mmCIF file of the C-alpha atoms, coordinates in Angstrom:
data_MODEL
# 
_entry.id   MODEL 
# 
loop_
_atom_site.group_PDB 
_atom_site.id 
_atom_site.type_symbol 
_atom_site.label_atom_id 
_atom_site.label_alt_id 
_atom_site.label_comp_id 
_atom_site.label_asym_id 
_atom_site.label_entity_id 
_atom_site.label_seq_id 
_atom_site.pdbx_PDB_ins_code 
_atom_site.Cartn_x 
_atom_site.Cartn_y 
_atom_site.Cartn_z 
_atom_site.occupancy 
_atom_site.B_iso_or_equiv 
_atom_site.pdbx_formal_charge 
_atom_site.auth_seq_id 
_atom_site.auth_comp_id 
_atom_site.auth_asym_id 
_atom_site.auth_atom_id 
_atom_site.pdbx_PDB_model_num 
ATOM 1  C CA . MET A 1 1  ? 101.142 -65.135  186.952 1.00 0.00 ? 1  MET A CA 1 
ATOM 2  C CA . THR A 1 2  ? 104.846 -67.383  187.342 1.00 0.00 ? 2  THR A CA 1 
ATOM 3  C CA . ALA A 1 3  ? 105.113 -70.834  186.463 1.00 0.00 ? 3  ALA A CA 1 
ATOM 4  C CA . ILE A 1 4  ? 106.169 -73.847  189.017 1.00 0.00 ? 4  ILE A CA 1 
ATOM 5  C CA . PRO A 1 5  ? 109.311 -74.620  187.929 1.00 0.00 ? 5  PRO A CA 1 
ATOM 6  C CA . TYR A 1 6  ? 109.105 -78.916  187.984 1.00 0.00 ? 6  TYR A CA 1 
ATOM 7  C CA . SER A 1 7  ? 110.663 -81.306  190.062 1.00 0.00 ? 7  SER A CA 1 
ATOM 8  C CA . PRO A 1 8  ? 110.065 -85.121  189.380 1.00 0.00 ? 8  PRO A CA 1 
ATOM 9  C CA . SER A 1 9  ? 109.563 -87.575  192.126 1.00 0.00 ? 9  SER A CA 1 
ATOM 10 C CA . PRO A 1 10 ? 112.193 -89.222  193.691 1.00 0.00 ? 10 PRO A CA 1 
ATOM 11 C CA . LEU A 1 11 ? 111.351 -92.124  191.610 1.00 0.00 ? 11 LEU A CA 1 
ATOM 12 C CA . GLY A 1 12 ? 111.168 -89.898  188.754 1.00 0.00 ? 12 GLY A CA 1 
ATOM 13 C CA . ARG A 1 13 ? 115.008 -88.583  189.275 1.00 0.00 ? 13 ARG A CA 1 
ATOM 14 C CA . ILE A 1 14 ? 116.117 -92.583  189.555 1.00 0.00 ? 14 ILE A CA 1 
ATOM 15 C CA . ALA A 1 15 ? 113.963 -93.730  186.008 1.00 0.00 ? 15 ALA A CA 1 
ATOM 16 C CA . ARG A 1 16 ? 115.515 -91.007  184.976 1.00 0.00 ? 16 ARG A CA 1 
ATOM 17 C CA . LYS A 1 17 ? 119.077 -92.096  185.776 1.00 0.00 ? 17 LYS A CA 1 
ATOM 18 C CA . VAL A 1 18 ? 118.309 -95.390  183.772 1.00 0.00 ? 18 VAL A CA 1 
ATOM 19 C CA . PRO A 1 19 ? 120.066 -94.927  180.270 1.00 0.00 ? 19 PRO A CA 1 
ATOM 20 C CA . VAL A 1 20 ? 116.903 -96.123  178.720 1.00 0.00 ? 20 VAL A CA 1 
ATOM 21 C CA . VAL A 1 21 ? 114.268 -96.029  180.225 1.00 0.00 ? 21 VAL A CA 1 
ATOM 22 C CA . GLY A 1 22 ? 115.657 -92.198  180.755 1.00 0.00 ? 22 GLY A CA 1 
ATOM 23 C CA . HIS A 1 23 ? 116.667 -91.690  177.096 1.00 0.00 ? 23 HIS A CA 1 
ATOM 24 C CA . VAL A 1 24 ? 112.917 -92.336  176.314 1.00 0.00 ? 24 VAL A CA 1 
ATOM 25 C CA . SER A 1 25 ? 111.085 -90.811  179.256 1.00 0.00 ? 25 SER A CA 1 
ATOM 26 C CA . ARG A 1 26 ? 113.039 -87.089  178.462 1.00 0.00 ? 26 ARG A CA 1 
ATOM 27 C CA . ASP A 1 27 ? 112.424 -88.236  174.472 1.00 0.00 ? 27 ASP A CA 1 
ATOM 28 C CA . ILE A 1 28 ? 107.781 -88.628  175.090 1.00 0.00 ? 28 ILE A CA 1 
ATOM 29 C CA . GLU A 1 29 ? 108.726 -85.455  177.437 1.00 0.00 ? 29 GLU A CA 1 
ATOM 30 C CA . ARG A 1 30 ? 109.773 -82.807  174.550 1.00 0.00 ? 30 ARG A CA 1 
ATOM 31 C CA . GLU A 1 31 ? 107.810 -85.215  172.156 1.00 0.00 ? 31 GLU A CA 1 
ATOM 32 C CA . ALA A 1 32 ? 103.998 -86.872  172.808 1.00 0.00 ? 32 ALA A CA 1 
ATOM 33 C CA . ASP A 1 33 ? 104.353 -88.794  169.397 1.00 0.00 ? 33 ASP A CA 1 
ATOM 34 C CA . THR A 1 34 ? 107.033 -90.771  170.388 1.00 0.00 ? 34 THR A CA 1 
ATOM 35 C CA . VAL A 1 35 ? 104.686 -93.090  172.310 1.00 0.00 ? 35 VAL A CA 1 
ATOM 36 C CA . TYR A 1 36 ? 102.964 -94.311  169.285 1.00 0.00 ? 36 TYR A CA 1 
ATOM 37 C CA . TYR A 1 37 ? 106.818 -95.074  168.238 1.00 0.00 ? 37 TYR A CA 1 
ATOM 38 C CA . LEU A 1 38 ? 106.832 -97.129  170.985 1.00 0.00 ? 38 LEU A CA 1 
ATOM 39 C CA . ILE A 1 39 ? 103.870 -98.541  170.766 1.00 0.00 ? 39 ILE A CA 1 
ATOM 40 C CA . THR A 1 40 ? 104.531 -100.194 167.622 1.00 0.00 ? 40 THR A CA 1 
ATOM 41 C CA . ILE A 1 41 ? 107.631 -101.135 168.416 1.00 0.00 ? 41 ILE A CA 1 
ATOM 42 C CA . PHE A 1 42 ? 106.678 -103.586 170.588 1.00 0.00 ? 42 PHE A CA 1 
ATOM 43 C CA . LEU A 1 43 ? 103.843 -104.570 168.769 1.00 0.00 ? 43 LEU A CA 1 
ATOM 44 C CA . THR A 1 44 ? 106.385 -105.812 166.176 1.00 0.00 ? 44 THR A CA 1 
ATOM 45 C CA . ALA A 1 45 ? 108.656 -107.496 168.487 1.00 0.00 ? 45 ALA A CA 1 
ATOM 46 C CA . VAL A 1 46 ? 105.686 -109.132 169.817 1.00 0.00 ? 46 VAL A CA 1 
ATOM 47 C CA . VAL A 1 47 ? 105.083 -110.596 166.367 1.00 0.00 ? 47 VAL A CA 1 
ATOM 48 C CA . LEU A 1 48 ? 108.711 -111.454 165.621 1.00 0.00 ? 48 LEU A CA 1 
ATOM 49 C CA . ALA A 1 49 ? 108.281 -114.159 168.941 1.00 0.00 ? 49 ALA A CA 1 
ATOM 50 C CA . VAL A 1 50 ? 105.363 -115.224 168.397 1.00 0.00 ? 50 VAL A CA 1 
ATOM 51 C CA . LYS A 1 51 ? 106.913 -115.738 164.634 1.00 0.00 ? 51 LYS A CA 1 
ATOM 52 C CA . THR A 1 52 ? 110.314 -117.474 167.156 1.00 0.00 ? 52 THR A CA 1 
ATOM 53 C CA . TRP A 1 53 ? 109.094 -119.121 169.409 1.00 0.00 ? 53 TRP A CA 1 
ATOM 54 C CA . GLY A 1 54 ? 105.205 -119.492 169.166 1.00 0.00 ? 54 GLY A CA 1 
ATOM 55 C CA . LEU A 1 55 ? 102.362 -119.883 170.763 1.00 0.00 ? 55 LEU A CA 1 
ATOM 56 C CA . PRO A 1 56 ? 104.866 -119.320 174.933 1.00 0.00 ? 56 PRO A CA 1 
ATOM 57 C CA . ALA A 1 57 ? 105.397 -116.139 173.727 1.00 0.00 ? 57 ALA A CA 1 
ATOM 58 C CA . LEU A 1 58 ? 102.203 -114.895 173.349 1.00 0.00 ? 58 LEU A CA 1 
ATOM 59 C CA . VAL A 1 59 ? 100.911 -116.069 176.509 1.00 0.00 ? 59 VAL A CA 1 
ATOM 60 C CA . LEU A 1 60 ? 104.792 -114.958 178.608 1.00 0.00 ? 60 LEU A CA 1 
ATOM 61 C CA . THR A 1 61 ? 102.799 -111.494 176.916 1.00 0.00 ? 61 THR A CA 1 
ATOM 62 C CA . ALA A 1 62 ? 100.046 -112.033 177.887 1.00 0.00 ? 62 ALA A CA 1 
ATOM 63 C CA . VAL A 1 63 ? 100.753 -112.706 181.371 1.00 0.00 ? 63 VAL A CA 1 
ATOM 64 C CA . GLY A 1 64 ? 103.246 -109.714 181.707 1.00 0.00 ? 64 GLY A CA 1 
ATOM 65 C CA . LEU A 1 65 ? 100.489 -107.639 180.571 1.00 0.00 ? 65 LEU A CA 1 
ATOM 66 C CA . VAL A 1 66 ? 98.236  -108.436 182.846 1.00 0.00 ? 66 VAL A CA 1 
ATOM 67 C CA . PRO A 1 67 ? 99.613  -105.447 185.626 1.00 0.00 ? 67 PRO A CA 1 
ATOM 68 C CA . VAL A 1 68 ? 98.717  -102.918 182.836 1.00 0.00 ? 68 VAL A CA 1 
ATOM 69 C CA . MET A 1 69 ? 95.509  -104.339 182.302 1.00 0.00 ? 69 MET A CA 1 
ATOM 70 C CA . PHE A 1 70 ? 94.764  -104.061 186.000 1.00 0.00 ? 70 PHE A CA 1 
ATOM 71 C CA . VAL A 1 71 ? 95.460  -100.574 186.289 1.00 0.00 ? 71 VAL A CA 1 
ATOM 72 C CA . ILE A 1 72 ? 94.228  -99.563  183.079 1.00 0.00 ? 72 ILE A CA 1 
ATOM 73 C CA . LEU A 1 73 ? 90.541  -101.081 184.705 1.00 0.00 ? 73 LEU A CA 1 
ATOM 74 C CA . ILE A 1 74 ? 91.404  -99.470  188.448 1.00 0.00 ? 74 ILE A CA 1 
ATOM 75 C CA . ILE A 1 75 ? 91.636  -96.434  186.053 1.00 0.00 ? 75 ILE A CA 1 
ATOM 76 C CA . LEU A 1 76 ? 89.066  -96.300  183.982 1.00 0.00 ? 76 LEU A CA 1 
ATOM 77 C CA . ALA A 1 77 ? 86.612  -97.730  187.265 1.00 0.00 ? 77 ALA A CA 1 
ATOM 78 C CA . ARG A 1 78 ? 87.236  -94.624  189.531 1.00 0.00 ? 78 ARG A CA 1 
ATOM 79 C CA . PRO A 1 79 ? 84.236  -91.939  190.091 1.00 0.00 ? 79 PRO A CA 1 
# 
């Protein structure tokens, strides 16, 4: 049985060329535990932003995560 070579989509190739996004995506491909570190970093940044700027930082974070929650709900609702 031969392995099928992995070739990323055109959007994936463009994303790999962006300095931060490409580095993170390659790290996630190598080690899946990197996702947990990214979640921890994101939550720490939100907590520090709320401590610094208060409620507006929390509201802007929630508004920014609305599309993410829509995608998650659509994925869960699919039959």
